[in-house]
Backbone as a chain_set.jsonl record, in Angstrom:
{"seq": "MNIDDINLAYKIRHALDEQLDHLPASTVNRLAVARAAAMARRKPDARAGFGWRGIGAFFAGPAVSRLAIAAPLLALVIGMGGFYQHEQQQQLAALTDIDAAVLADELPLTAYLDPGFNAYLESQQRQQ", "coords": {"N": [[-77.93, 27.602, -77.931], [-80.795, 25.655, -77.698], [-82.174, 22.258, -77.941], [-84.852, 22.56, -79.099], [-84.68, 24.924, -80.467], [-82.757, 24.343, -82.444], [-84.152, 22.266, -83.838], [-86.303, 23.749, -84.828], [-85.034, 25.468, -86.512], [-83.939, 23.654, -88.419], [-86.345, 22.722, -89.405], [-87.389, 25.068, -90.651], [-85.482, 25.65, -92.427], [-85.709, 23.401, -94.093], [-88.254, 23.618, -95.105], [-87.958, 26.068, -96.495], [-86.034, 25.246, -98.409], [-87.6, 23.411, -99.856], [-89.389, 25.118, -101.179], [-87.952, 26.931, -102.569], [-87.593, 27.434, -105.327], [-89.933, 28.539, -105.957], [-90.19, 30.979, -104.704], [-90.551, 34.557, -104.673], [-88.309, 37.046, -106.128], [-87.859, 39.2, -104.551], [-88.262, 38.345, -102.034], [-86.339, 36.437, -101.709], [-84.121, 38.158, -101.859], [-84.564, 39.675, -99.436], [-84.304, 37.564, -97.598], [-81.664, 36.897, -97.889], [-80.431, 39.326, -97.016], [-81.299, 39.324, -94.406], [-80.035, 37.04, -93.471], [-77.367, 37.804, -93.657], [-77.326, 39.87, -91.821], [-77.881, 38.372, -89.524], [-75.663, 36.702, -89.426], [-73.624, 38.734, -88.946], [-74.285, 39.506, -86.302], [-73.832, 37.258, -84.887], [-72.667, 35.236, -82.26], [-69.218, 34.911, -81.394], [-67.562, 31.786, -81.51], [-67.184, 29.986, -78.559], [-64.281, 29.211, -77.701], [-62.556, 28.741, -75.652], [-62.012, 26.731, -72.768], [-62.622, 23.648, -70.904], [-62.23, 20.522, -72.424], [-62.89, 18.784, -75.481], [-63.34, 20.621, -77.473], [-61.958, 22.875, -76.685], [-59.336, 21.879, -76.811], [-59.262, 21.334, -79.509], [-59.394, 23.958, -80.5], [-57.044, 24.943, -79.697], [-55.202, 23.459, -81.168], [-55.752, 24.176, -83.679], [-55.362, 24.778, -87.326], [-53.831, 24.797, -90.474], [-51.484, 23.177, -90.763], [-51.799, 21.351, -88.728], [-54.211, 20.148, -89.433], [-53.458, 18.879, -91.685], [-51.629, 17.126, -90.631], [-53.457, 15.704, -89.027], [-54.639, 14.148, -90.852], [-52.533, 12.735, -92.027], [-51.203, 11.352, -90.07], [-52.889, 9.138, -89.102], [-52.88, 7.734, -91.613], [-50.248, 7.163, -91.886], [-49.803, 5.597, -89.647], [-51.465, 3.434, -90.421], [-50.053, 2.444, -92.679], [-47.655, 1.666, -91.543], [-48.52, -0.245, -89.791], [-49.631, -2.121, -91.58], [-47.322, -2.811, -92.948], [-45.902, -3.957, -90.806], [-47.604, -6.175, -90.337], [-47.216, -7.544, -92.759], [-44.554, -8.232, -92.545], [-44.686, -9.933, -90.358], [-46.28, -12.021, -91.373], [-44.529, -12.962, -93.409], [-42.483, -13.892, -91.739], [-43.733, -15.963, -90.499], [-44.333, -17.574, -92.605], [-41.741, -18.24, -93.457], [-40.867, -19.607, -91.221], [-42.477, -21.993, -91.281], [-41.663, -22.995, -93.693], [-39.06, -23.678, -92.941], [-39.477, -25.5, -90.908], [-40.517, -27.661, -92.522], [-38.346, -28.173, -94.206], [-36.509, -29.004, -92.276], [-37.75, -31.32, -91.37], [-37.693, -32.883, -93.674], [-34.97, -33.179, -94.113], [-34.24, -34.544, -91.749], [-35.456, -36.885, -92.116], [-35.458, -40.445, -92.884], [-35.518, -41.192, -95.488], [-33.764, -40.935, -98.671], [-32.924, -37.923, -100.248], [-33.382, -37.967, -103.134], [-35.567, -39.617, -103.225], [-37.763, -38.106, -102.822], [-38.041, -36.774, -105.202], [-38.792, -38.617, -107.086], [-41.434, -39.589, -109.283], [-43.017, -41.706, -108.686], [-43.035, -41.781, -105.94], [-44.831, -39.758, -105.147], [-47.306, -40.851, -105.952], [-47.259, -43.107, -104.247], [-47.527, -41.743, -101.765], [-50.061, -40.581, -102.061], [-51.646, -42.849, -102.181], [-51.223, -43.842, -99.562], [-52.465, -41.84, -98.155], [-55.164, -42.275, -98.92], [-55.682, -44.653, -97.822], [-55.757, -44.097, -95.104]], "CA": [[-79.19, 27.089, -78.624], [-81.201, 24.318, -77.102], [-82.633, 21.343, -78.946], [-86.022, 23.008, -79.785], [-84.301, 26.013, -81.397], [-82.118, 23.708, -83.519], [-85.127, 21.56, -84.603], [-87.119, 24.767, -85.539], [-84.143, 25.958, -87.505], [-83.878, 22.672, -89.418], [-87.621, 22.691, -90.134], [-87.476, 26.206, -91.473], [-84.556, 25.444, -93.648], [-86.231, 22.334, -94.994], [-89.419, 24.244, -95.797], [-87.377, 27.056, -97.471], [-85.488, 24.524, -99.488], [-88.592, 22.809, -100.736], [-90.157, 26.169, -101.899], [-86.956, 27.903, -103.001], [-87.784, 27.818, -106.724], [-91.263, 29.357, -106.099], [-90.152, 32.278, -103.9], [-90.231, 35.698, -105.547], [-86.937, 37.555, -106.044], [-87.749, 40.217, -103.439], [-88.242, 37.603, -100.744], [-84.961, 35.844, -101.699], [-83.211, 39.279, -101.436], [-84.749, 39.923, -98.029], [-83.7, 36.478, -96.765], [-80.161, 37.161, -97.951], [-80.075, 40.504, -96.119], [-81.524, 38.823, -92.979], [-78.919, 36.099, -93.192], [-76.141, 38.596, -93.521], [-77.413, 40.599, -90.581], [-77.798, 37.417, -88.45], [-74.199, 36.303, -89.27], [-72.853, 39.756, -88.29], [-74.611, 39.563, -84.89], [-73.556, 35.981, -84.362], [-71.667, 35.267, -81.183], [-68.032, 34.174, -81.699], [-67.522, 30.572, -80.928], [-66.41, 29.957, -77.339], [-63.193, 28.194, -77.921], [-61.902, 28.429, -74.396], [-62.764, 25.861, -71.757], [-62.195, 22.312, -70.882], [-62.907, 19.615, -73.238], [-62.219, 18.548, -76.831], [-63.463, 21.888, -78.313], [-60.853, 23.727, -76.207], [-58.062, 21.312, -77.36], [-59.263, 21.497, -80.965], [-59.099, 25.299, -80.861], [-55.588, 25.185, -79.426], [-54.379, 22.849, -82.158], [-56.302, 24.487, -85.054], [-54.516, 25.283, -88.201], [-53.694, 24.008, -91.638], [-50.495, 22.172, -90.629], [-52.317, 20.317, -87.831], [-55.238, 19.466, -90.126], [-52.829, 17.881, -92.521], [-51.112, 16.073, -89.685], [-54.544, 14.836, -88.459], [-54.935, 13.158, -91.936], [-51.356, 12.054, -92.355], [-50.908, 10.489, -88.906], [-53.567, 7.831, -89.222], [-52.414, 7.066, -92.75], [-48.904, 6.741, -91.636], [-49.987, 4.461, -88.735], [-51.929, 2.36, -91.191], [-48.988, 1.901, -93.533], [-46.675, 1.048, -90.672], [-49.147, -1.455, -89.314], [-49.703, -3.07, -92.707], [-45.931, -3.292, -93.165], [-45.579, -4.944, -89.717], [-48.349, -7.336, -90.576], [-46.658, -8.254, -93.886], [-43.293, -8.811, -92.016], [-45.039, -11.076, -89.471], [-46.645, -13.07, -92.238], [-43.288, -13.448, -94.073], [-41.709, -14.647, -90.818], [-44.49, -17.183, -90.219], [-44.147, -18.489, -93.757], [-40.348, -18.768, -93.373], [-40.79, -20.625, -90.115], [-43.179, -23.094, -91.771], [-40.709, -23.658, -94.639], [-37.889, -24.209, -92.171], [-39.854, -26.823, -90.247], [-40.633, -28.646, -93.497], [-37.048, -28.501, -94.597], [-35.901, -29.809, -91.256], [-38.407, -32.646, -91.425], [-37.263, -33.599, -94.855], [-33.527, -33.546, -93.882], [-34.142, -35.426, -90.695], [-36.135, -38.182, -92.463], [-34.601, -41.554, -93.27], [-35.474, -41.401, -96.929], [-32.847, -40.138, -99.342], [-33.588, -36.696, -100.939], [-33.848, -38.315, -104.394], [-36.845, -40.305, -103.254], [-38.87, -37.117, -102.947], [-38.052, -36.316, -106.647], [-39.322, -39.682, -107.845], [-42.767, -39.489, -109.534], [-43.666, -42.824, -107.973], [-43.17, -41.458, -104.528], [-46.049, -39.043, -105.045], [-48.277, -41.846, -106.05], [-47.197, -43.818, -103.012], [-48.085, -40.849, -100.681], [-51.453, -40.438, -102.302], [-52.22, -44.116, -101.806], [-51.2, -43.937, -98.234], [-53.483, -40.908, -97.663], [-56.472, -42.798, -99.147], [-55.858, -45.79, -96.931], [-55.969, -43.642, -93.693]], "C": [[-79.535, 25.784, -77.942], [-81.791, 23.461, -78.33], [-83.845, 21.874, -79.72], [-85.624, 24.074, -80.791], [-83.668, 25.37, -82.633], [-83.089, 22.95, -84.379], [-85.998, 22.519, -85.391], [-86.26, 25.19, -86.669], [-84.029, 24.985, -88.79], [-85.236, 22.569, -90.216], [-87.795, 23.879, -91.065], [-86.651, 26.011, -92.699], [-85.089, 24.481, -94.683], [-87.446, 22.847, -95.825], [-88.982, 25.243, -96.857], [-86.791, 26.271, -98.679], [-86.427, 23.869, -100.501], [-89.32, 23.923, -101.697], [-89.238, 27.123, -102.493], [-87.154, 28.317, -104.457], [-89.079, 28.602, -106.877], [-91.234, 30.606, -105.377], [-89.895, 33.46, -104.925], [-88.805, 36.287, -105.256], [-86.821, 38.524, -104.903], [-87.643, 39.505, -102.131], [-86.83, 36.834, -100.631], [-83.936, 36.896, -101.273], [-83.325, 39.584, -99.964], [-84.187, 38.881, -97.151], [-82.284, 36.59, -96.819], [-79.608, 38.224, -97.053], [-80.235, 40.011, -94.687], [-80.523, 37.885, -92.576], [-77.616, 36.773, -92.831], [-76.195, 39.3, -92.224], [-77.251, 39.577, -89.292], [-76.322, 36.857, -88.263], [-73.318, 37.369, -88.729], [-73.112, 39.831, -86.868], [-74.248, 38.268, -84.232], [-72.515, 36.01, -83.328], [-70.41, 34.452, -81.807], [-68.104, 32.844, -81.019], [-66.727, 30.637, -79.586], [-65.45, 28.84, -77.383], [-62.54, 27.847, -76.565], [-62.702, 27.383, -73.554], [-62.162, 24.481, -71.781], [-62.914, 21.461, -71.763], [-62.26, 19.49, -74.708], [-62.315, 19.81, -77.624], [-62.283, 22.744, -77.93], [-59.532, 23.216, -76.806], [-58.088, 21.469, -78.839], [-58.928, 23.024, -81.389], [-57.688, 25.57, -80.699], [-54.719, 24.567, -80.566], [-54.92, 23.128, -83.551], [-55.265, 25.068, -85.962], [-54.345, 24.359, -89.4], [-52.71, 22.836, -91.529], [-51.078, 21.007, -89.708], [-53.48, 19.518, -88.545], [-54.603, 18.472, -91.083], [-52.172, 16.801, -91.695], [-52.16, 15.187, -89.206], [-54.946, 13.831, -89.572], [-53.722, 12.295, -92.151], [-50.949, 11.042, -91.267], [-51.534, 9.192, -88.925], [-53.164, 7.05, -90.448], [-51.156, 6.419, -92.558], [-48.9, 5.501, -90.682], [-50.54, 3.244, -89.476], [-50.871, 1.701, -92.035], [-48.007, 1.158, -92.702], [-47.313, -0.282, -90.159], [-49.285, -2.517, -90.373], [-48.293, -3.62, -93.038], [-45.566, -4.299, -92.093], [-46.388, -6.3, -89.835], [-47.757, -8.234, -91.692], [-45.341, -8.911, -93.358], [-43.668, -10.069, -91.176], [-45.452, -12.262, -90.363], [-45.434, -13.725, -92.93], [-42.573, -14.349, -93.027], [-42.399, -15.972, -90.535], [-44.369, -18.169, -91.418], [-42.706, -19.073, -93.767], [-40.238, -19.768, -92.372], [-41.436, -21.992, -90.512], [-42.2, -23.812, -92.715], [-39.5, -24.319, -93.981], [-38.354, -25.459, -91.557], [-39.943, -27.897, -91.321], [-39.303, -29.073, -93.975], [-36.283, -29.332, -93.576], [-36.405, -31.153, -91.205], [-37.902, -33.546, -92.459], [-35.752, -34.022, -94.666], [-33.37, -34.498, -92.787], [-34.783, -36.874, -90.964], [-35.117, -39.171, -92.885], [-34.478, -41.715, -94.749], [-34.398, -40.465, -97.51], [-33.536, -38.975, -100.055], [-34.008, -37.039, -102.298], [-35.159, -39.038, -104.425], [-38.02, -39.312, -103.335], [-39.025, -36.662, -104.365], [-38.62, -37.38, -107.48], [-40.857, -39.585, -108.034], [-43.586, -40.598, -108.828], [-43.99, -42.552, -106.559], [-44.507, -40.651, -104.193], [-47.287, -39.932, -104.997], [-48.42, -42.636, -104.856], [-47.879, -42.995, -101.889], [-49.546, -40.708, -100.815], [-52.201, -41.701, -101.963], [-52.334, -44.35, -100.291], [-52.209, -42.976, -97.546], [-54.917, -41.512, -97.779], [-56.719, -43.941, -98.114], [-56.195, -45.299, -95.473], [-57.272, -43.006, -93.634]], "O": [[-78.681, 24.944, -77.659], [-81.865, 23.895, -79.479], [-83.89, 21.665, -80.932], [-86.192, 24.119, -81.882], [-83.976, 25.772, -83.755], [-82.907, 22.959, -85.596], [-86.413, 22.189, -86.502], [-86.776, 25.266, -87.784], [-84.025, 25.4, -89.949], [-85.276, 22.372, -91.431], [-88.305, 23.713, -92.173], [-87.089, 26.191, -93.836], [-84.972, 24.661, -95.896], [-87.615, 22.559, -97.009], [-89.53, 25.285, -97.958], [-87.047, 26.624, -99.83], [-86.177, 23.766, -101.702], [-89.756, 23.63, -102.811], [-89.725, 28.161, -102.941], [-86.896, 29.474, -104.79], [-89.262, 29.276, -107.891], [-92.238, 31.317, -105.417], [-89.128, 33.327, -105.878], [-88.217, 36.003, -104.212], [-85.74, 38.651, -104.33], [-87.004, 39.999, -101.202], [-86.29, 36.66, -99.538], [-83.032, 36.634, -100.479], [-82.308, 39.742, -99.289], [-83.648, 39.182, -96.086], [-81.657, 36.377, -95.781], [-78.549, 38.104, -96.435], [-79.373, 40.268, -93.846], [-80.137, 37.883, -91.407], [-76.898, 36.409, -91.9], [-75.178, 39.344, -91.532], [-76.64, 39.875, -88.266], [-75.852, 36.599, -87.155], [-72.32, 37.037, -88.09], [-72.185, 40.22, -86.157], [-74.365, 38.203, -83.008], [-71.535, 36.742, -83.472], [-70.561, 33.507, -82.583], [-68.711, 32.786, -79.949], [-65.691, 31.298, -79.529], [-65.773, 27.679, -77.133], [-62.029, 26.741, -76.394], [-63.918, 27.241, -73.683], [-61.287, 24.187, -72.595], [-64.129, 21.606, -71.898], [-61.215, 20.069, -75.005], [-61.412, 20.07, -78.42], [-61.645, 23.307, -78.82], [-58.706, 24.011, -77.255], [-57.037, 21.719, -79.43], [-58.311, 23.295, -82.419], [-57.119, 26.351, -81.463], [-53.648, 25.084, -80.884], [-54.598, 22.413, -84.5], [-54.368, 25.774, -85.5], [-54.714, 23.189, -89.301], [-52.935, 21.736, -92.033], [-50.822, 19.83, -89.961], [-53.673, 18.337, -88.258], [-55.115, 17.371, -91.283], [-52.191, 15.636, -92.09], [-51.892, 14.009, -88.969], [-55.524, 12.786, -89.274], [-53.913, 11.119, -92.458], [-50.402, 9.984, -91.578], [-50.848, 8.179, -88.785], [-53.097, 5.822, -90.384], [-50.94, 5.282, -92.978], [-48.151, 4.541, -90.861], [-50.124, 2.121, -89.19], [-50.815, 0.473, -92.087], [-47.55, 0.091, -93.112], [-46.643, -1.314, -90.123], [-49.078, -3.699, -90.096], [-48.149, -4.796, -93.372], [-45.002, -5.354, -92.384], [-45.901, -7.373, -89.479], [-47.78, -9.462, -91.611], [-45.062, -10.056, -93.713], [-43.031, -11.116, -91.29], [-45.015, -13.389, -90.126], [-45.364, -14.952, -93.005], [-42.109, -15.437, -93.371], [-41.735, -16.992, -90.35], [-44.313, -19.388, -91.254], [-42.508, -20.254, -94.054], [-39.557, -20.768, -92.599], [-40.944, -23.038, -90.086], [-41.934, -25.007, -92.591], [-39.008, -25.361, -94.414], [-37.653, -26.464, -91.672], [-39.472, -29.005, -91.064], [-39.101, -30.274, -94.153], [-35.52, -30.231, -93.928], [-35.637, -32.097, -91.02], [-37.693, -34.742, -92.26], [-35.368, -35.128, -95.045], [-32.413, -35.271, -92.831], [-34.656, -37.828, -90.196], [-33.995, -38.791, -93.221], [-33.506, -42.28, -95.25], [-34.131, -39.388, -96.977], [-34.701, -39.114, -100.427], [-35.0, -36.444, -102.718], [-35.819, -39.103, -105.462], [-39.098, -39.628, -103.837], [-40.103, -36.182, -104.714], [-38.949, -37.063, -108.623], [-41.556, -39.503, -107.024], [-44.732, -40.378, -108.436], [-45.009, -42.979, -106.017], [-45.156, -40.844, -103.165], [-48.165, -39.791, -104.146], [-49.542, -42.875, -104.408], [-48.717, -43.523, -101.158], [-50.256, -40.709, -99.809], [-53.331, -41.615, -101.482], [-53.299, -44.922, -99.783], [-52.733, -43.289, -96.477], [-55.76, -41.313, -96.905], [-57.833, -44.131, -97.625], [-56.844, -46.022, -94.717], [-57.685, -42.543, -92.571]]}, "num_chains": 1, "name": "protein.A"}
């Protein structure tokens, strides 16, 4: 089928869909018989050949269709898990850097627990 045939078929289908409720029963029956005859004479799909259609015909089946849905979902779950692990490692590295800076500092650890120390830090930040 070329593009003109396809466009004509769409136009006919659209016109029939618009007037479907107004068609007489005899016309509807004749259209059903004509459709059944056309479907009986229809050419089988040419599945052989090079390209994606040939590959799709080779891998057709219910198990493959389930796999076609499951594989991207599995890849998504694995990717999200990897992203979560990466973020956890980044957060752990940041906390490790903070802990190392606190332990290497000259201040005693009790200074960080003093409420006055937070006020001192805030005043230092305002001055800068």
